[in-house]
Backbone as JSON, one array per atom type, in Angstrom:
{
  "sequence": "MACQKLIFRRLLLLLARELVVKVELERWRQEKEKEIRRDAIKGSITTLLKKVGEHIAPLYMLRELGIDPRDLRLIGTLIL",
  "N": [[-36.39, -11.59, 44.97], [-36.15, -8.89, 43.01], [-34.02, -9.5, 42.1], [-34.73, -11.84, 40.56], [-36.51, -10.74, 38.79], [-34.92, -8.72, 37.13], [-33.1, -11.07, 36.05], [-35.16, -12.04, 34.7], [-36.16, -9.44, 33.28], [-33.85, -9.5, 31.26], [-33.36, -11.51, 30.0], [-35.36, -11.53, 28.02], [-34.67, -9.07, 27.06], [-32.74, -9.99, 25.7], [-33.73, -11.9, 23.57], [-35.52, -10.71, 22.34], [-33.29, -9.29, 20.95], [-31.55, -10.92, 20.01], [-34.49, -12.25, 17.85], [-34.69, -9.69, 16.78], [-31.8, -9.81, 14.96], [-32.59, -12.31, 13.38], [-34.43, -12.21, 11.91], [-34.0, -9.1, 10.67], [-31.21, -10.49, 9.49], [-32.48, -12.57, 7.57], [-33.63, -10.73, 5.93], [-31.72, -9.75, 4.25], [-30.57, -12.19, 3.52], [-32.49, -12.95, 1.23], [-32.11, -9.97, -0.29], [-29.37, -10.66, -1.16], [-29.28, -13.11, -2.07], [-31.05, -12.22, -4.87], [-29.4, -10.91, -6.0], [-27.47, -12.25, -6.55], [-28.18, -14.34, -7.59], [-28.85, -13.08, -10.15], [-25.95, -12.45, -10.91], [-24.85, -14.9, -11.8], [-26.21, -15.29, -13.58], [-26.01, -13.69, -15.2], [-23.16, -14.5, -16.1], [-23.36, -17.13, -17.07], [-24.46, -16.54, -19.42], [-22.42, -14.88, -21.14], [-20.21, -16.94, -20.38], [-21.78, -18.54, -22.49], [-22.29, -16.95, -24.66], [-19.37, -16.59, -25.27], [-18.34, -19.03, -26.16], [-19.63, -19.54, -28.53], [-18.9, -17.08, -29.94], [-16.04, -18.62, -30.21], [-16.74, -20.88, -32.23], [-17.37, -19.22, -34.37], [-15.85, -16.92, -34.92], [-13.75, -18.3, -36.37], [-14.59, -18.94, -38.94], [-14.98, -16.71, -40.1], [-12.19, -15.83, -40.58], [-11.2, -17.89, -41.93], [-13.02, -17.4, -44.88], [-11.66, -14.98, -45.19], [-8.81, -16.41, -46.17], [-9.79, -18.03, -47.98], [-10.4, -20.57, -47.61], [-12.53, -23.41, -47.79], [-14.97, -23.81, -45.19], [-16.47, -26.72, -44.83], [-14.28, -28.23, -44.97], [-12.95, -28.22, -43.0], [-12.76, -30.01, -39.24], [-14.41, -30.04, -36.21], [-12.01, -29.73, -33.72], [-12.5, -29.48, -30.1], [-15.46, -28.49, -28.27], [-19.13, -29.55, -28.75], [-21.7, -26.87, -28.65], [-23.93, -26.91, -26.37]],
  "CA": [[-37.65, -11.3, 43.66], [-35.75, -7.99, 42.57], [-33.32, -9.75, 41.4], [-35.34, -12.81, 39.53], [-37.45, -9.79, 38.08], [-33.82, -8.09, 36.13], [-32.61, -11.89, 34.94], [-36.36, -11.75, 33.79], [-36.12, -8.8, 31.34], [-32.7, -9.69, 30.73], [-33.61, -12.67, 29.2], [-36.36, -11.09, 27.46], [-34.32, -8.39, 25.73], [-31.72, -10.65, 25.19], [-34.8, -12.98, 22.74], [-36.18, -9.9, 21.84], [-32.51, -9.01, 20.11], [-32.24, -12.33, 19.05], [-35.42, -12.57, 16.9], [-34.12, -8.84, 15.44], [-31.54, -10.1, 14.15], [-32.82, -13.22, 12.68], [-35.34, -11.15, 10.9], [-32.8, -8.78, 9.52], [-30.68, -11.53, 8.79], [-33.49, -13.26, 6.12], [-34.62, -9.67, 5.19], [-30.4, -9.3, 4.27], [-30.13, -13.1, 2.88], [-33.25, -12.62, 0.06], [-31.95, -9.14, -0.94], [-28.43, -10.99, -1.48], [-30.09, -13.84, -3.81], [-31.33, -11.94, -5.9], [-28.26, -10.29, -6.97], [-26.54, -13.44, -6.67], [-28.94, -15.26, -8.97], [-28.4, -12.39, -11.65], [-24.83, -12.49, -11.5], [-24.81, -16.32, -11.65], [-27.48, -15.49, -15.32], [-24.82, -12.65, -16.98], [-22.51, -15.43, -15.78], [-23.58, -17.93, -17.97], [-24.82, -16.0, -20.8], [-20.99, -14.8, -20.77], [-19.69, -18.26, -21.12], [-22.82, -19.09, -23.73], [-21.33, -15.89, -25.89], [-17.62, -16.83, -25.56], [-18.39, -20.18, -26.53], [-19.67, -18.7, -29.71], [-17.46, -16.35, -30.5], [-15.19, -19.52, -30.45], [-17.02, -21.37, -33.17], [-17.96, -18.76, -35.4], [-14.9, -16.1, -35.23], [-12.93, -18.81, -37.23], [-15.32, -19.11, -40.08], [-14.68, -15.59, -40.85], [-10.97, -16.31, -40.98], [-11.23, -18.65, -43.47], [-13.11, -16.83, -45.67], [-10.41, -14.05, -45.94], [-7.79, -17.21, -46.71], [-10.27, -18.57, -49.2], [-10.1, -22.34, -47.15], [-13.98, -23.89, -47.11], [-15.07, -24.37, -44.11], [-16.94, -27.75, -44.67], [-12.96, -29.32, -45.07], [-12.22, -28.86, -41.56], [-13.42, -30.96, -38.46], [-14.09, -29.16, -34.88], [-11.7, -29.78, -32.56], [-13.18, -28.98, -29.24], [-16.76, -29.51, -27.61], [-19.85, -28.93, -28.96], [-22.49, -26.28, -28.05], [-25.41, -27.3, -26.13]],
  "C": [[-37.08, -9.79, 42.76], [-35.17, -8.82, 41.24], [-33.47, -10.87, 39.74], [-35.97, -11.61, 37.87], [-36.28, -9.3, 36.69], [-33.66, -8.99, 35.39], [-33.67, -11.91, 34.23], [-36.16, -10.79, 32.18], [-34.81, -8.61, 30.83], [-32.65, -10.5, 29.36], [-34.73, -12.11, 28.17], [-35.89, -9.61, 26.8], [-33.26, -9.33, 24.74], [-32.47, -11.65, 23.65], [-34.9, -11.91, 21.84], [-35.03, -9.31, 20.64], [-32.54, -9.62, 19.42], [-33.22, -12.6, 17.55], [-35.36, -11.16, 15.84], [-33.67, -9.47, 14.52], [-31.8, -11.11, 13.25], [-33.94, -12.11, 11.32], [-34.61, -10.31, 9.63], [-31.66, -9.54, 8.71], [-31.0, -12.24, 7.48], [-33.42, -12.14, 5.35], [-32.91, -9.72, 4.0], [-30.11, -10.56, 2.95], [-31.06, -12.9, 1.42], [-33.28, -11.58, -0.8], [-30.83, -9.59, -1.81], [-28.66, -12.04, -2.51], [-30.21, -13.48, -4.5], [-30.07, -11.45, -7.02], [-27.46, -11.6, -6.93], [-27.26, -14.12, -7.75], [-28.7, -14.2, -10.43], [-26.74, -11.98, -12.18], [-24.35, -13.66, -12.2], [-25.6, -16.57, -13.47], [-26.48, -14.67, -16.06], [-23.39, -13.29, -16.64], [-21.87, -16.2, -16.97], [-24.35, -18.14, -19.5], [-23.63, -15.71, -21.28], [-20.26, -15.86, -21.5], [-20.43, -19.09, -22.27], [-22.09, -17.96, -25.02], [-20.26, -16.74, -25.95], [-17.18, -18.05, -26.72], [-18.57, -20.7, -28.67], [-19.34, -18.74, -30.38], [-16.48, -17.53, -31.34], [-15.54, -20.12, -32.14], [-17.14, -20.26, -34.38], [-17.07, -17.68, -36.2], [-13.58, -17.23, -36.55], [-13.13, -19.14, -38.13], [-15.1, -18.16, -41.22], [-12.73, -15.11, -41.16], [-10.64, -16.92, -41.93], [-12.11, -18.21, -44.72], [-12.11, -16.06, -46.54], [-9.14, -15.23, -46.39], [-8.18, -17.91, -47.65], [-10.38, -20.95, -48.64], [-11.98, -22.56, -46.87], [-13.93, -23.97, -46.09], [-15.91, -25.57, -43.8], [-15.58, -29.08, -44.78], [-12.89, -29.32, -43.48], [-13.45, -29.72, -40.48], [-13.3, -29.81, -37.1], [-13.36, -29.86, -34.35], [-12.24, -29.52, -31.02], [-14.97, -29.31, -28.93], [-17.94, -28.64, -28.07], [-20.68, -27.96, -28.18], [-23.41, -26.53, -27.62], [-26.09, -26.7, -25.61]]
}
């Protein structure tokens, strides 16, 4: 009987530990998810700004050289 009580106590302790770990893991996942989403948004904004810059920068250079930008054709991808 004492052996069964000991086994039962250990089993309860293991289940309690497992529950604590699951709760902590869920809390950690929610905190990190916000950070990951912020990083993804930053990356998207940075990529978009780089694409815009790649299209605008040549216009400034062409004006310096006296070339009309309407005479040129885009070789690349459109920014959508």
